[in-house]
Structure formats: C-alpha cells, structure tokens
N, CA and C atoms as an extended XYZ file, in Angstrom:
441
Properties=species:S:1:pos:R:3:atomname:S:1:resname:S:1:resid:I:1 pbc="F F F"
N       -43.273      -22.396        7.032 N   MET     1
C       -43.628      -21.272        7.881 CA  MET     1
C       -43.595      -20.015        7.021 C   MET     1
N       -44.660      -19.253        7.047 N   CYS     2
C       -44.688      -18.023        6.265 CA  CYS     2
C       -45.052      -16.864        7.181 C   CYS     2
N       -44.615      -15.693        6.774 N   GLN     3
C       -44.847      -14.487        7.562 CA  GLN     3
C       -46.133      -13.826        7.094 C   GLN     3
N       -47.213      -13.971        7.873 N   LEU     4
C       -48.494      -13.381        7.509 CA  LEU     4
C       -48.732      -12.039        8.190 C   LEU     4
N       -48.036      -11.780        9.277 N   ASP     5
C       -48.236      -10.543       10.017 CA  ASP     5
C       -47.624       -9.378        9.243 C   ASP     5
N       -48.383       -8.316        9.086 N   ARG     6
C       -47.947       -7.162        8.297 CA  ARG     6
C       -48.308       -5.862        9.014 C   ARG     6
N       -47.587       -4.812        8.653 N   VAL     7
C       -47.894       -3.459        9.104 CA  VAL     7
C       -48.315       -2.672        7.879 C   VAL     7
N       -49.438       -1.994        7.980 N   LEU     8
C       -49.923       -1.192        6.859 CA  LEU     8
C       -49.725        0.288        7.169 C   LEU     8
N       -49.170        1.013        6.203 N   VAL     9
C       -49.027        2.459        6.321 CA  VAL     9
C       -49.453        3.086        5.004 C   VAL     9
N       -49.804        4.358        5.055 N   ASN    10
C       -50.176        5.044        3.818 CA  ASN    10
C       -49.023        5.935        3.349 C   ASN    10
N       -49.194        6.569        2.210 N   ALA    11
C       -48.141        7.395        1.617 CA  ALA    11
C       -47.788        8.577        2.517 C   ALA    11
N       -48.778        9.132        3.188 N   SER    12
C       -48.524       10.261        4.078 CA  SER    12
C       -47.575        9.861        5.212 C   SER    12
N       -47.803        8.686        5.793 N   PHE    13
C       -46.923        8.195        6.856 CA  PHE    13
C       -45.514        7.993        6.310 C   PHE    13
N       -45.405        7.353        5.146 N   THR    14
C       -44.100        7.088        4.539 CA  THR    14
C       -43.356        8.391        4.258 C   THR    14
N       -44.078        9.404        3.797 N   ASN    15
C       -43.447       10.699        3.537 CA  ASN    15
C       -43.041       11.402        4.835 C   ASN    15
N       -43.849       11.263        5.862 N   SER    16
C       -43.558       11.918        7.137 CA  SER    16
C       -42.439       11.223        7.907 C   SER    16
N       -42.356        9.915        7.761 N   TYR    17
C       -41.365        9.121        8.497 CA  TYR    17
C       -40.609        8.215        7.528 C   TYR    17
N       -39.758        8.786        6.683 N   PRO    18
C       -39.089        7.981        5.654 CA  PRO    18
C       -38.107        6.948        6.209 C   PRO    18
N       -37.643        7.138        7.429 N   HIS    19
C       -36.673        6.202        8.005 CA  HIS    19
C       -37.326        5.236        8.996 C   HIS    19
N       -38.632        5.084        8.901 N   SER    20
C       -39.315        4.183        9.826 CA  SER    20
C       -38.939        2.738        9.521 C   SER    20
N       -38.955        1.930       10.571 N   LEU    21
C       -38.605        0.512       10.456 CA  LEU    21
C       -39.641       -0.328       11.183 C   LEU    21
N       -39.811       -1.553       10.719 N   VAL    22
C       -40.671       -2.513       11.404 CA  VAL    22
C       -39.779       -3.609       11.957 C   VAL    22
N       -39.944       -3.891       13.230 N   HIS    23
C       -39.200       -4.967       13.875 CA  HIS    23
C       -40.200       -6.060       14.231 C   HIS    23
N       -39.967       -7.262       13.718 N   TYR    24
C       -40.816       -8.396       14.059 CA  TYR    24
C       -40.239       -9.039       15.309 C   TYR    24
N       -41.017       -9.039       16.360 N   LEU    25
C       -40.582       -9.583       17.634 CA  LEU    25
C       -40.962      -11.055       17.716 C   LEU    25
N       -40.410      -11.742       18.686 N   ALA    26
C       -40.708      -13.160       18.860 CA  ALA    26
C       -42.185      -13.348       19.187 C   ALA    26
N       -42.750      -14.396       18.642 N   ALA    27
C       -44.179      -14.650       18.797 CA  ALA    27
C       -44.566      -15.028       20.219 C   ALA    27
N       -43.627      -15.520       20.988 N   GLY    28
C       -43.977      -15.954       22.340 CA  GLY    28
C       -44.909      -17.146       22.263 C   GLY    28
N       -46.006      -17.117       22.981 N   ILE    29
C       -46.926      -18.251       22.978 CA  ILE    29
C       -48.075      -18.050       22.008 C   ILE    29
N       -48.005      -17.002       21.209 N   SER    30
C       -49.046      -16.709       20.234 CA  SER    30
C       -48.680      -17.279       18.870 C   SER    30
N       -49.660      -17.342       17.979 N   ASP    31
C       -49.405      -17.746       16.598 CA  ASP    31
C       -48.956      -16.564       15.752 C   ASP    31
N       -49.019      -15.373       16.311 N   HIS    32
C       -48.685      -14.168       15.563 CA  HIS    32
C       -47.486      -13.471       16.190 C   HIS    32
N       -46.726      -12.790       15.355 N   SER    33
C       -45.561      -12.044       15.827 CA  SER    33
C       -45.959      -10.605       16.126 C   SER    33
N       -45.627      -10.112       17.312 N   PRO    34
C       -45.862       -8.695       17.556 CA  PRO    34
C       -44.906       -7.873       16.697 C   PRO    34
N       -45.356       -6.709       16.306 N   MET    35
C       -44.536       -5.853       15.463 CA  MET    35
C       -44.331       -4.519       16.156 C   MET    35
N       -43.135       -3.998       16.032 N   GLN    36
C       -42.809       -2.714       16.630 CA  GLN    36
C       -42.369       -1.780       15.514 C   GLN    36
N       -43.055       -0.669       15.383 N   VAL    37
C       -42.718        0.315       14.363 CA  VAL    37
C       -41.886        1.404       15.026 C   VAL    37
N       -40.681        1.597       14.524 N   SER    38
C       -39.805        2.659       15.021 CA  SER    38
C       -39.827        3.792       14.015 C   SER    38
N       -40.250        4.961       14.458 N   TYR    39
C       -40.297        6.079       13.531 CA  TYR    39
C       -39.666        7.342       14.098 C   TYR    39
N       -39.196        7.286       15.318 N   GLU    40
C       -38.487        8.410       15.909 CA  GLU    40
C       -37.357        7.847       16.755 C   GLU    40
N       -36.320        8.627       16.995 N   PRO    41
C       -35.260        8.127       17.873 CA  PRO    41
C       -35.807        7.898       19.279 C   PRO    41
N       -35.290        6.889       19.924 N   ALA    42
C       -35.739        6.569       21.278 CA  ALA    42
C       -35.256        7.642       22.250 C   ALA    42
N       -36.113        8.006       23.169 N   PHE    43
C       -35.766        8.982       24.184 CA  PHE    43
C       -35.465        8.240       25.480 C   PHE    43
N       -34.513        8.735       26.258 N   PRO    44
C       -34.219        8.052       27.521 CA  PRO    44
C       -35.437        8.091       28.441 C   PRO    44
N       -35.646        7.013       29.131 N   THR    45
C       -36.787        6.941       30.043 CA  THR    45
C       -36.318        7.163       31.473 C   THR    45
N       -37.226        7.503       32.323 N   GLY    46
C       -36.917        7.735       33.730 CA  GLY    46
C       -36.951        6.428       34.505 C   GLY    46
N       -37.011        6.523       35.810 N   PRO    47
C       -37.062        5.307       36.624 CA  PRO    47
C       -38.349        4.520       36.359 C   PRO    47
N       -38.263        3.216       36.580 N   LYS    48
C       -39.431        2.371       36.361 CA  LYS    48
C       -40.546        2.772       37.324 C   LYS    48
N       -41.774        2.858       36.834 N   PRO    49
C       -42.877        3.209       37.733 CA  PRO    49
C       -43.176        2.064       38.698 C   PRO    49
N       -43.719        2.424       39.837 N   PHE    50
C       -44.091        1.426       40.832 CA  PHE    50
C       -45.306        0.650       40.342 C   PHE    50
N       -45.242       -0.662       40.467 N   LYS    51
C       -46.374       -1.510       40.090 CA  LYS    51
C       -46.777       -2.344       41.298 C   LYS    51
N       -48.062       -2.373       41.542 N   TYR    52
C       -48.620       -3.155       42.641 CA  TYR    52
C       -49.221       -4.432       42.073 C   TYR    52
N       -48.878       -5.566       42.676 N   PHE    53
C       -49.397       -6.853       42.226 CA  PHE    53
C       -50.290       -7.437       43.318 C   PHE    53
N       -51.507       -7.789       42.952 N   GLU    54
C       -52.449       -8.336       43.938 CA  GLU    54
C       -51.946       -9.621       44.576 C   GLU    54
N       -51.130      -10.382       43.853 N   MET    55
C       -50.622      -11.647       44.398 CA  MET    55
C       -49.779      -11.417       45.649 C   MET    55
N       -49.235      -10.217       45.812 N   TRP    56
C       -48.437       -9.915       46.991 CA  TRP    56
C       -49.243      -10.136       48.266 C   TRP    56
N       -50.529       -9.808       48.234 N   GLU    57
C       -51.358       -9.870       49.431 CA  GLU    57
C       -51.446      -11.276       50.012 C   GLU    57
N       -51.228      -12.283       49.181 N   ALA    58
C       -51.296      -13.665       49.654 CA  ALA    58
C       -50.011      -14.094       50.361 C   ALA    58
N       -48.946      -13.327       50.204 N   HIS    59
C       -47.670      -13.691       50.828 CA  HIS    59
C       -47.735      -13.385       52.324 C   HIS    59
N       -47.229      -14.290       53.164 N   PRO    60
C       -47.371      -14.115       54.614 CA  PRO    60
C       -46.677      -12.881       55.193 C   PRO    60
N       -45.655      -12.348       54.547 N   THR    61
C       -44.948      -11.194       55.117 CA  THR    61
C       -45.355       -9.858       54.497 C   THR    61
N       -46.316       -9.884       53.580 N   PHE    62
C       -46.689       -8.652       52.881 CA  PHE    62
C       -47.198       -7.577       53.837 C   PHE    62
N       -48.222       -7.917       54.623 N   TRP    63
C       -48.844       -6.900       55.475 CA  TRP    63
C       -47.888       -6.401       56.551 C   TRP    63
N       -47.000       -7.269       57.042 N   ASP    64
C       -45.992       -6.824       58.010 CA  ASP    64
C       -45.071       -5.780       57.384 C   ASP    64
N       -44.700       -6.007       56.125 N   THR    65
C       -43.840       -5.058       55.413 CA  THR    65
C       -44.539       -3.713       55.251 C   THR    65
N       -45.812       -3.750       54.884 N   VAL    66
C       -46.577       -2.509       54.706 CA  VAL    66
C       -46.704       -1.769       56.039 C   VAL    66
N       -47.078       -2.493       57.092 N   GLU    67
C       -47.256       -1.856       58.404 CA  GLU    67
C       -45.957       -1.252       58.922 C   GLU    67
N       -44.858       -1.969       58.747 N   GLU    68
C       -43.563       -1.462       59.213 CA  GLU    68
C       -43.174       -0.185       58.466 C   GLU    68
N       -43.348       -0.183       57.155 N   ALA    69
C       -42.999        1.004       56.363 CA  ALA    69
C       -43.929        2.171       56.688 C   ALA    69
N       -45.213        1.883       56.875 N   TRP    70
C       -46.189        2.947       57.120 CA  TRP    70
C       -46.013        3.559       58.505 C   TRP    70
N       -45.499        2.793       59.450 N   SER    71
C       -45.363        3.297       60.818 CA  SER    71
C       -44.115        4.161       61.008 C   SER    71
N       -43.390        4.437       59.950 N   THR    72
C       -42.218        5.306       60.024 CA  THR    72
C       -42.638        6.688       60.521 C   THR    72
N       -41.918        7.203       61.509 N   GLY    73
C       -42.237        8.522       62.047 CA  GLY    73
C       -41.791        9.631       61.105 C   GLY    73
N       -42.714       10.534       60.784 N   VAL    74
C       -42.425       11.649       59.881 CA  VAL    74
C       -43.015       12.914       60.489 C   VAL    74
N       -42.233       13.985       60.488 N   ASN    75
C       -42.715       15.285       60.974 CA  ASN    75
C       -43.072       16.166       59.793 C   ASN    75
N       -44.045       17.023       59.993 N   GLY    76
C       -44.433       17.961       58.949 CA  GLY    76
C       -45.941       18.060       58.844 C   GLY    76
N       -46.383       18.716       57.793 N   SER    77
C       -47.819       18.878       57.569 CA  SER    77
C       -48.441       17.520       57.232 C   SER    77
N       -49.748       17.394       57.389 N   PRO    78
C       -50.396       16.114       57.093 CA  PRO    78
C       -50.132       15.610       55.671 C   PRO    78
N       -50.171       16.496       54.679 N   ILE    79
C       -49.951       16.045       53.302 CA  ILE    79
C       -48.496       15.626       53.107 C   ILE    79
N       -47.556       16.336       53.738 N   PHE    80
C       -46.142       15.980       53.654 CA  PHE    80
C       -45.912       14.604       54.273 C   PHE    80
N       -46.523       14.367       55.452 N   ARG    81
C       -46.385       13.058       56.109 CA  ARG    81
C       -46.972       11.948       55.245 C   ARG    81
N       -48.131       12.220       54.630 N   LEU    82
C       -48.762       11.227       53.758 CA  LEU    82
C       -47.846       10.862       52.592 C   LEU    82
N       -47.291       11.869       51.926 N   VAL    83
C       -46.408       11.620       50.779 CA  VAL    83
C       -45.181       10.826       51.215 C   VAL    83
N       -44.581       11.199       52.342 N   LYS    84
C       -43.391       10.494       52.834 CA  LYS    84
C       -43.715        9.042       53.193 C   LYS    84
N       -44.868        8.803       53.803 N   LYS    85
C       -45.251        7.433       54.161 CA  LYS    85
C       -45.531        6.593       52.911 C   LYS    85
N       -46.163        7.187       51.926 N   ILE    86
C       -46.409        6.469       50.666 CA  ILE    86
C       -45.081        6.113       50.005 C   ILE    86
N       -44.152        7.071       49.961 N   ASN    87
C       -42.849        6.803       49.347 CA  ASN    87
C       -42.064        5.747       50.117 C   ASN    87
N       -42.130        5.791       51.448 N   ALA    88
C       -41.436        4.789       52.261 CA  ALA    88
C       -42.031        3.402       52.026 C   ALA    88
N       -43.348        3.339       51.928 N   THR    89
C       -44.019        2.060       51.678 CA  THR    89
C       -43.683        1.539       50.290 C   THR    89
N       -43.665        2.419       49.321 N   LYS    90
C       -43.311        2.030       47.951 CA  LYS    90
C       -41.891        1.461       47.908 C   LYS    90
N       -40.948        2.143       48.533 N   LEU    91
C       -39.564        1.676       48.552 CA  LEU    91
C       -39.452        0.326       49.258 C   LEU    91
N       -40.128        0.194       50.397 N   ALA    92
C       -40.091       -1.066       51.143 CA  ALA    92
C       -40.676       -2.209       50.316 C   ALA    92
N       -41.778       -1.944       49.603 N   LEU    93
C       -42.393       -2.992       48.787 CA  LEU    93
C       -41.530       -3.354       47.583 C   LEU    93
N       -40.841       -2.385       47.002 N   LYS    94
C       -39.925       -2.701       45.896 CA  LYS    94
C       -38.816       -3.633       46.373 C   LYS    94
N       -38.230       -3.312       47.528 N   GLN    95
C       -37.166       -4.156       48.075 CA  GLN    95
C       -37.712       -5.525       48.474 C   GLN    95
N       -38.869       -5.542       49.096 N   TRP    96
C       -39.498       -6.796       49.510 CA  TRP    96
C       -39.800       -7.665       48.291 C   TRP    96
N       -40.330       -7.068       47.229 N   ASN    97
C       -40.646       -7.802       46.004 CA  ASN    97
C       -39.386       -8.414       45.402 C   ASN    97
N       -38.316       -7.631       45.381 N   LYS    98
C       -37.057       -8.141       44.823 CA  LYS    98
C       -36.550       -9.315       45.651 C   LYS    98
N       -36.675       -9.199       46.967 N   HIS    99
C       -36.209      -10.270       47.850 CA  HIS    99
C       -37.085      -11.525       47.742 C   HIS    99
N       -38.400      -11.344       47.753 N   CYS   100
C       -39.320      -12.491       47.769 CA  CYS   100
C       -39.581      -13.096       46.395 C   CYS   100
N       -39.643      -12.266       45.372 N   PHE   101
C       -40.044      -12.751       44.055 CA  PHE   101
C       -38.982      -12.545       42.982 C   PHE   101
N       -37.814      -12.053       43.357 N   GLY   102
C       -36.767      -11.762       42.377 CA  GLY   102
C       -36.378      -12.956       41.528 C   GLY   102
N       -36.246      -14.127       42.143 N   LEU   103
C       -35.857      -15.320       41.394 CA  LEU   103
C       -36.945      -15.740       40.417 C   LEU   103
N       -38.193      -15.504       40.760 N   VAL   104
C       -39.299      -15.825       39.858 CA  VAL   104
C       -39.209      -14.961       38.606 C   VAL   104
N       -38.956      -13.672       38.802 N   HIS   105
C       -38.833      -12.764       37.660 CA  HIS   105
C       -37.634      -13.143       36.795 C   HIS   105
N       -36.541      -13.553       37.445 N   HIS   106
C       -35.342      -13.951       36.702 CA  HIS   106
C       -35.623      -15.208       35.881 C   HIS   106
N       -36.297      -16.184       36.472 N   ALA   107
C       -36.637      -17.412       35.736 CA  ALA   107
C       -37.560      -17.104       34.564 C   ALA   107
N       -38.505      -16.206       34.765 N   LEU   108
C       -39.404      -15.809       33.685 CA  LEU   108
C       -38.624      -15.144       32.556 C   LEU   108
N       -37.705      -14.271       32.913 N   GLN   109
C       -36.894      -13.589       31.900 CA  GLN   109
C       -36.038      -14.595       31.128 C   GLN   109
N       -35.415      -15.534       31.827 N   LEU   110
C       -34.594      -16.536       31.146 CA  LEU   110
C       -35.424      -17.405       30.211 C   LEU   110
N       -36.596      -17.833       30.664 N   SER   111
C       -37.430      -18.680       29.809 CA  SER   111
C       -37.926      -17.907       28.598 C   SER   111
N       -38.214      -16.625       28.776 N   ARG   112
C       -38.631      -15.782       27.646 CA  ARG   112
C       -37.484      -15.640       26.643 C   ARG   112
N       -36.266      -15.449       27.126 N   GLU   113
C       -35.104      -15.341       26.240 CA  GLU   113
C       -34.865      -16.646       25.482 C   GLU   113
N       -35.026      -17.782       26.168 N   GLU   114
C       -34.867      -19.081       25.500 CA  GLU   114
C       -35.905      -19.243       24.397 C   GLU   114
N       -37.139      -18.862       24.677 N   LEU   115
C       -38.196      -18.965       23.677 CA  LEU   115
C       -37.914      -18.036       22.499 C   LEU   115
N       -37.484      -16.830       22.786 N   THR   116
C       -37.169      -15.869       21.726 CA  THR   116
C       -36.048      -16.390       20.837 C   THR   116
N       -35.002      -16.925       21.440 N   THR   117
C       -33.884      -17.479       20.670 CA  THR   117
C       -34.343      -18.651       19.820 C   THR   117
N       -35.114      -19.557       20.411 N   ALA   118
C       -35.603      -20.724       19.667 CA  ALA   118
C       -36.482      -20.290       18.498 C   ALA   118
N       -37.343      -19.312       18.725 N   GLN   119
C       -38.222      -18.853       17.645 CA  GLN   119
C       -37.446      -18.132       16.551 C   GLN   119
N       -36.414      -17.411       16.936 N   SER   120
C       -35.581      -16.731       15.942 CA  SER   120
C       -34.854      -17.748       15.065 C   SER   120
N       -34.298      -18.778       15.686 N   LEU   121
C       -33.613      -19.829       14.923 CA  LEU   121
C       -34.598      -20.576       14.031 C   LEU   121
N       -35.774      -20.856       14.555 N   LEU   122
C       -36.793      -21.560       13.776 CA  LEU   122
C       -37.280      -20.699       12.619 C   LEU   122
N       -37.358      -19.408       12.830 N   HIS   123
C       -37.776      -18.493       11.762 CA  HIS   123
C       -36.781      -18.536       10.598 C   HIS   123
N       -35.489      -18.654       10.920 N   ASP   124
C       -34.450      -18.718        9.887 CA  ASP   124
C       -34.403      -20.072        9.188 C   ASP   124
N       -34.818      -21.131        9.880 N   ASN   125
C       -34.760      -22.481        9.311 CA  ASN   125
C       -36.018      -23.251        9.729 C   ASN   125
N       -37.162      -22.955        9.105 N   PRO   126
C       -38.451      -23.481        9.572 CA  PRO   126
C       -38.659      -24.984        9.385 C   PRO   126
N       -37.832      -25.642        8.609 N   LEU   127
C       -38.033      -27.072        8.370 CA  LEU   127
C       -37.156      -27.956        9.248 C   LEU   127
N       -36.341      -27.378       10.090 N   ASP   128
C       -35.451      -28.141       10.963 CA  ASP   128
C       -36.265      -28.748       12.109 C   ASP   128
N       -36.377      -30.070       12.114 N   SER   129
C       -37.214      -30.748       13.116 CA  SER   129
C       -36.666      -30.571       14.530 C   SER   129
N       -35.346      -30.498       14.680 N   ASN   130
C       -34.773      -30.279       16.014 CA  ASN   130
C       -35.145      -28.900       16.551 C   ASN   130
N       -35.143      -27.910       15.670 N   LEU   131
C       -35.520      -26.563       16.094 CA  LEU   131
C       -37.004      -26.481       16.433 C   LEU   131
N       -37.821      -27.239       15.723 N   ILE   132
C       -39.260      -27.278       16.032 CA  ILE   132
C       -39.474      -27.836       17.434 C   ILE   132
N       -38.775      -28.920       17.748 N   ILE   133
C       -38.888      -29.535       19.078 CA  ILE   133
C       -38.355      -28.588       20.153 C   ILE   133
N       -37.224      -27.942       19.866 N   THR   134
C       -36.640      -26.995       20.821 CA  THR   134
C       -37.593      -25.838       21.095 C   THR   134
N       -38.218      -25.310       20.039 N   GLU   135
C       -39.156      -24.201       20.198 CA  GLU   135
C       -40.374      -24.632       21.001 C   GLU   135
N       -40.890      -25.834       20.727 N   GLN   136
C       -42.053      -26.331       21.469 CA  GLN   136
C       -41.716      -26.504       22.949 C   GLN   136
N       -40.531      -27.028       23.224 N   SER   137
C       -40.101      -27.214       24.605 CA  SER   137
C       -39.941      -25.868       25.315 C   SER   137
N       -39.344      -24.905       24.622 N   ALA   138
C       -39.165      -23.570       25.203 CA  ALA   138
C       -40.516      -22.901       25.447 C   ALA   138
N       -41.470      -23.126       24.549 N   ARG   139
C       -42.811      -22.558       24.704 CA  ARG   139
C       -43.503      -23.138       25.941 C   ARG   139
N       -43.396      -24.459       26.128 N   VAL   140
C       -44.002      -25.110       27.294 CA  VAL   140
C       -43.361      -24.585       28.579 C   VAL   140
N       -42.041      -24.455       28.578 N   ASN   141
C       -41.328      -23.949       29.750 CA  ASN   141
C       -41.766      -22.521       30.080 C   ASN   141
N       -41.909      -21.692       29.069 N   TYR   142
C       -42.337      -20.306       29.280 CA  TYR   142
C       -43.773      -20.265       29.815 C   TYR   142
N       -44.645      -21.103       29.264 N   GLN   143
C       -46.030      -21.142       29.743 CA  GLN   143
C       -46.091      -21.554       31.209 C   GLN   143
N       -45.226      -22.478       31.622 N   LYS   144
C       -45.184      -22.886       33.028 CA  LYS   144
C       -44.761      -21.720       33.919 C   LYS   144
N       -43.828      -20.917       33.420 N   CYS   145
C       -43.336      -19.782       34.213 CA  CYS   145
C       -44.390      -18.698       34.385 C   CYS   145
N       -45.220      -18.494       33.373 N   ILE   146
C       -46.201      -17.414       33.481 CA  ILE   146
C       -47.481      -17.853       34.176 C   ILE   146
N       -47.645      -19.110       34.423 N   MET   147
C       -48.853      -19.600       35.098 CA  MET   147
C       -48.698      -19.541       36.595 C   MET   147
C-alpha cells in the first residue's frame, strides 16, 4: 500500500502559512484519502444549521408533525407569525428526526468509526491479512449503513 494522494502548495503559500499541516483522513469507501489542510486556528462554530431531508416525507408521521407545529397559535404581525411558525416547525422536525431516525444516525456513526479505525490500522501495517479482512468487512458494513 502506498500513499499516492498529495497536497500541492507553492512557495507563497508556505511563506504565508508556515505552520500549515496536512491531515490524511480515512479513505472510507473510496480508493483515495481525503486530505484536510489546516492553516489557521479553528474558530468555534455556532449551532448546527437545520437540514431538511426528502426521505422524511415518506415517513407516516412526518406531515402530522409539520401540521401540528405549524398550527401553533402566534400573535403579532404577519411576518413575525411566519418566522415563529417556521422556527416552531424547525424545532419540531429536529426533535422528530432525533426520535425517528436517531438510531440510524448512531449506527452510521459507529460503522464509520469502525471503518476509520480499521483503515488506520491497515495503513500502519498494510501486509497484515487479518487487518485487510477487517477493513473489507468494515467497508461492507459502512456501505450497508449508507444505502
């Protein structure tokens, strides 16, 4: 096993960011390793943004959750009521998603961690046949989780 993935920078970048680092991340189900270039200190991030998943619409309780959250009584100007209803619906969907799909996300995270660990061990000892089998098994398990 050889490392073919590389990051290219020029002298100007090296001079501007002398403490930059490249982190090779686990390949996951790809033949290539993603690379992360760190060149500035990490800044704290805010709350996670709301994400809407189309698969939710197929769940039998999705529309009931939306209707219940949207029917919340709010007083104020039309734009104020709209913003409050959107926020109430967003909060309800976040809680609903955690309740309905939380275990799926947890299983996906665990399988990803298993694959990452297996690939890290295999990277350190690429000729170990047991590690090759373990990595292949972890890859198959992860692929099942994301499908």
